[in-house]
N, C-alpha and C positions, 0 to 999 in steps of 0.2 A: 699549669692554671690550677690551682686548689680553690675547693669549693668555696674558702673564705674570703676567697677576692668577688666571690659574686655573694655572697650571703651579707658580708657586714655593711655595703651601698645599701642594698633593700632596706635592711635592719636601720640603718641613718635615714631612710630617706621617710618610712612609714614612722618613726619618730618624730622627727619633723613637721614633719604633713600633721601628725595629732596635737601636739605643741603647737605648732602654728593655728592650728583650729580654737584651741582651747584658749591660746592669748588673744588670740583677734575677738572670740566669743564674751572674753571678759574686759576689753577695751570698749567694746561697741555699749556693753551694758554699761557701762563707766560715764560714757559719754551722754549715753541717754538719759541715767538718770541726774547728771550734771546740767541738761540741756535747760535753756532759758532764754524766751524770747519777750523783746520789751515790746512794748504797744505800735511801735513803728513797723517793728519787721512783722507782729502779728497782722496789720493794714494792710503791709504788700501783699502777705499770704493771702489774707483775703480778698484783695485786688485782683490779683492772677489766679483767682478762681473761680472770678466777675461775682464778686458779692461787695458792699460797699456798706461796712460798719460804722454805726454813729458811735458815739462817746458812752453811752451806757453799755449798748452791746461790745465794745473793744474790751472795759474794762471785765466784764464779766466773761468772755473768754481769756481773758488773763487769768482772772480768777480762777477759771478751773483749770485751765494748765500749771498752774505754781500748785493745784490741789488734786491734779491727777497722780493716779496709783500704778505703779507697774503692774503688768501681771505675774503671778509666781514664777512663769518659768524662766523673767528674766532676772528676775532678785536674785538668784543663787549665786 
């Protein structure tokens, strides 16, 4: 066995892990930025947390979700 039979698989693994990490991070950022919830989903989420929102609160929460800015760390 030569040295290359050990080096090439290890380098391939490292490159694959790094590439997969950055690919996954890019995909996750893209999904978070495109995330939108309609009023029924917001109401269901609030009920699951034990809150019951009226229409005014629901519209305010919906407006806040649309205007929400992502942290700079996620925007890169």
